[in-house]
C-alpha positions as CSV (number, residue, x, y, z in Angstrom):
1,M,0.0,0.0,0.0
2,A,1.3,3.5,-1.0
3,D,1.0,5.7,2.1
4,Y,0.8,9.1,0.4
5,G,0.9,11.4,3.5
6,N,3.6,9.4,5.4
7,H,5.9,8.9,2.3
8,R,6.2,5.2,2.7
9,I,5.0,1.7,1.6
10,Q,3.0,-0.5,4.1
11,E,2.5,-4.2,3.8
12,F,-0.5,-6.1,5.2
13,N,-1.6,-9.7,4.8
14,K,-4.9,-10.7,3.3
15,H,-6.6,-10.2,6.6
16,G,-5.4,-6.6,7.0
17,K,-2.8,-7.4,9.6
18,F,0.2,-5.1,9.4
19,Q,3.4,-6.9,8.2
20,A,6.1,-4.4,7.3
21,T,6.8,-0.8,6.2
22,W,9.7,1.0,4.4
23,G,10.6,4.4,3.1
24,D,10.5,7.9,4.3
25,Q,10.4,11.3,2.8
26,G,13.1,12.3,0.3
27,G,14.6,11.7,-3.1
28,R,17.4,9.2,-2.2
29,D,17.1,5.5,-2.8
30,G,14.2,3.9,-1.1
31,Q,12.7,7.3,-0.2
32,F,9.4,8.8,-1.5
33,Y,7.6,12.0,-2.1
34,S,3.9,11.3,-1.5
35,P,3.7,8.0,-3.4
36,L,0.2,7.2,-4.9
37,G,0.6,4.4,-7.4
38,I,1.8,0.9,-6.6
39,A,2.1,-2.3,-8.8
40,I,3.2,-5.8,-8.3
41,D,4.4,-8.2,-11.0
42,S,4.2,-11.9,-11.3
43,Y,7.3,-12.3,-9.4
44,N,6.1,-10.2,-6.5
45,N,8.4,-7.3,-7.3
46,I,6.9,-4.0,-6.3
47,Y,7.0,-0.9,-8.4
48,V,6.4,2.6,-7.0
49,P,6.4,6.0,-8.9
50,S,7.4,9.0,-6.9
51,Y,8.0,12.5,-8.1
52,T,10.5,12.0,-10.9
53,H,11.4,8.3,-11.0
54,I,10.3,4.7,-10.6
55,Q,11.7,2.5,-7.9
56,K,11.5,-1.3,-7.9
57,F,11.7,-3.4,-4.7
58,D,11.6,-6.9,-3.6
59,T,9.0,-8.2,-1.1
60,K,11.3,-7.2,1.8
61,G,11.6,-3.6,0.6
62,N,15.1,-3.9,-0.8
63,L,15.8,-1.6,-3.7
64,L,16.4,-3.6,-7.0
65,E,16.1,-0.9,-9.7
66,K,15.6,2.8,-10.1
67,W,15.1,4.9,-13.2
68,G,14.0,8.3,-14.4
69,N,14.6,12.0,-13.6
70,W,12.8,15.2,-14.1
71,G,12.0,16.2,-17.8
72,S,9.9,15.5,-20.8
73,K,12.2,13.1,-22.7
74,N,11.9,9.3,-22.8
75,M,12.5,7.9,-19.4
76,Q,12.0,11.3,-17.7
77,F,8.9,12.2,-15.7
78,D,7.0,15.2,-14.5
79,D,5.1,13.8,-11.5
80,P,4.4,10.2,-12.3
81,K,1.2,9.0,-10.6
82,G,-0.3,5.6,-11.7
83,I,1.6,2.4,-12.5
84,A,0.5,-1.0,-13.8
85,V,2.1,-4.2,-15.0
86,D,0.9,-6.5,-17.8
87,S,1.2,-10.2,-18.2
88,H,4.5,-9.9,-19.9
89,G,6.0,-7.9,-17.1
90,N,5.9,-4.6,-19.0
91,I,5.3,-1.6,-16.9
92,Y,3.0,1.4,-17.8
93,V,3.2,4.8,-16.0
94,T,1.0,7.8,-16.2
95,D,3.3,10.8,-16.5
96,E,0.8,13.4,-15.3
97,Y,2.3,16.7,-16.2
98,N,3.8,15.5,-19.6
99,H,0.3,14.3,-20.4
100,R,1.4,10.9,-21.6
101,I,1.9,7.2,-20.9
102,Q,5.3,5.6,-20.9
103,K,5.9,1.9,-21.2
104,F,9.0,0.0,-19.9
105,S,10.4,-3.4,-19.7
106,E,10.6,-5.0,-16.2
107,E,14.2,-4.0,-16.0
108,G,13.3,-0.3,-16.6
109,Y,14.3,-0.1,-20.3
110,F,12.1,2.3,-22.3
111,I,9.8,0.7,-24.9
112,T,7.4,3.4,-26.1
113,S,5.2,6.2,-25.0
114,W,1.9,7.9,-26.3
115,G,-0.2,10.9,-25.6
116,T,0.1,14.7,-25.5
117,Y,-2.0,17.4,-24.0
118,G,-5.5,17.6,-25.4
119,D,-9.0,16.1,-25.5
120,A,-8.9,14.1,-28.8
121,Y,-8.7,10.3,-28.7
122,G,-5.2,9.2,-27.3
123,K,-4.6,12.6,-25.8
124,F,-4.8,13.5,-22.0
125,K,-5.3,16.2,-19.5
126,H,-3.5,14.9,-16.4
127,P,-3.7,11.2,-16.7
128,Y,-3.8,9.7,-13.2
129,G,-4.7,6.1,-12.6
130,I,-3.9,3.3,-14.9
131,A,-4.9,-0.5,-15.0
132,V,-4.2,-3.4,-17.3
133,D,-6.7,-6.3,-17.8
134,S,-6.0,-10.0,-18.4
135,S,-5.9,-9.4,-22.2
136,N,-3.3,-6.6,-21.7
137,N,-5.7,-3.9,-22.6
138,I,-4.9,-0.6,-20.9
139,Y,-7.3,1.7,-19.0
140,V,-6.3,5.3,-18.3
141,A,-8.1,7.6,-15.9
142,D,-7.9,10.9,-17.9
143,E,-8.7,13.1,-15.1
144,Y,-9.5,16.5,-16.5
145,N,-11.1,15.1,-19.6
146,H,-13.6,13.3,-17.3
147,R,-13.2,10.0,-18.9
148,I,-11.6,6.6,-19.1
149,Q,-9.7,5.7,-22.3
150,K,-8.9,2.2,-23.4
151,F,-5.8,1.2,-25.4
152,N,-4.3,-2.0,-26.6
153,E,-0.8,-3.0,-25.4
154,K,0.8,-1.1,-28.3
155,G,-0.8,2.1,-27.2
156,I,-3.4,2.2,-30.0
157,F,-6.7,3.9,-28.9
158,E,-9.7,1.6,-28.8
159,T,-12.5,3.3,-27.1
160,E,-13.5,5.8,-24.3
161,W,-16.4,6.4,-22.0
162,G,-17.5,8.9,-19.4
163,S,-18.3,12.6,-19.7
164,F,-19.1,15.7,-17.7
165,I,-22.8,15.5,-18.0
166,D,-24.0,11.9,-18.3
167,M,-25.9,11.1,-15.2
168,Y,-24.5,7.7,-14.5
169,S,-21.4,7.2,-16.5
170,E,-19.9,10.6,-16.0
171,H,-16.5,11.0,-14.5
172,M,-16.3,14.5,-13.2
173,L,-12.7,14.2,-12.1
174,T,-11.7,10.6,-12.9
175,H,-9.0,9.9,-10.4
176,N,-8.2,6.3,-10.5
177,V,-9.2,3.0,-12.4
178,N,-8.9,-0.7,-11.9
179,T,-10.2,-3.8,-13.7
180,D,-10.9,-7.3,-12.6
181,S,-10.8,-10.8,-14.2
182,H,-14.3,-10.3,-15.7
183,S,-13.3,-7.0,-17.5
184,I,-15.4,-5.0,-15.1
185,T,-13.8,-1.6,-14.7
186,Y,-14.0,0.4,-11.5
187,A,-13.4,4.3,-11.5
188,V,-12.9,6.6,-8.7
189,D,-14.6,10.0,-9.2
190,K,-13.2,12.4,-6.7
191,D,-15.3,15.5,-7.6
192,K,-16.5,17.2,-4.5
193,W,-19.7,18.6,-5.9
194,N,-21.0,15.5,-7.6
195,H,-24.5,15.4,-6.1
196,F,-25.0,11.8,-7.2
197,A,-22.6,10.4,-4.8
198,N,-20.1,11.0,-2.0
199,K,-17.0,13.0,-2.5
200,H,-14.8,10.0,-3.1
201,N,-17.1,7.6,-4.6
202,I,-16.6,4.4,-6.6
203,R,-18.4,3.9,-9.9
204,Q,-18.6,0.4,-11.3
205,I,-18.7,0.2,-15.1
206,L,-19.3,-3.0,-16.9
207,H,-17.4,-2.7,-20.3
208,N,-18.6,-5.2,-22.8
209,I,-15.5,-5.7,-24.9
210,L,-17.1,-8.0,-27.5
211,E,-19.9,-5.6,-28.4
212,D,-17.8,-2.5,-27.7
213,Q,-20.6,-1.1,-25.4
214,E,-20.5,0.3,-21.9
215,T,-23.2,0.0,-19.3
216,I,-23.4,0.7,-15.7
217,D,-23.6,-2.4,-13.6
218,S,-27.1,-2.6,-12.3
219,H,-26.0,-3.5,-8.7
220,A,-23.8,-0.4,-8.6
221,K,-26.6,1.8,-10.0
222,K,-29.2,0.4,-7.6
223,N,-26.9,1.1,-4.6
224,M,-25.5,4.5,-5.6
225,P,-25.9,6.8,-2.7
226,Y,-28.1,9.9,-3.2
């Protein structure tokens, strides 16, 4: 768990019992500035973006790799926020103020990037959360475009959903996103003046990949707080 305010990582078991913690505030190896994203690969290596770089740890918190610095070139970042790992071990990072996604190998070698500032397909205004499904499709919470964008593993745009005004599928400020094994996508809408739900509410969206349609899961709609 990325502990934003305490600048550290905390580990808990499946029952919520505390196991370990590491990190403190700073820019040195093993330190963090308000970490938000965290991802784990199939070997249980842990990836954490923080400020201008990505750090990779083993399960005991030992630093394995570190890459990145401030800037807008390949392998540089301007406040990386979300991170996700696909089934091949490739790593995807939302580079918020460069308004793009960067893709790396598990060793931290740059593979590709896509996105610039804007509201067209494949462009972003402050991408935040990111998730990868079991088919290696990529979902990006495009925060100030109020939407989720879906890409294939090569970064080619496939579809989008969410808007500023749609009653149920809107994403006023789409803050984070995740997906489960059934391709159900969960989005966090952090907008404080959304009168359809609480300040930090979770919307459940069922994305029908085969028919390329999006519907709100009926259970989530029925139980949405008013």
